Phi, psi and omega in degrees: 000266180232154175273173185291348177273323184273320187304315179300322179291318179297314179298318180295316179298318179298313181299321180289312183296318183269349187050046186268174176265169177299319181297314181288328175295317178299318180295320181295327182260355179069033177234171183281159178298322181293327177293316178299313182297317179297316180297318185283315184275330182264295186290318183295322179302322180281321186282318187213083184301327180293315178294323178299321180299320178295316181293323181300325177297316180294318178298320179295319178297314179299320181294322181287338182262352189295328179292329177289315178300318180296319178295319178294321178296318178295319179299314179298321180299312183286328175294321178295317179296322180294317178296319179296319181293321181289335181274349181281000000 
């Protein structure tokens, strides 16, 4: 796939262009979330600090919004269960 020098940059560019999460980036590349996180926070910081700064903003935004996403997912889950129960 990619070597350890290229992969962090490719992942970072994808994350920036798509404004995606670590989870969706991992799914798109077929690798684990921990690999994406390690590449972006560890290797990228050392390889390309300017690119890391851009990615860090997106990661901070995702972190600040995750409780909202989780609440919305729970809401959808219970609304779906409610609809299923009403149709029975």
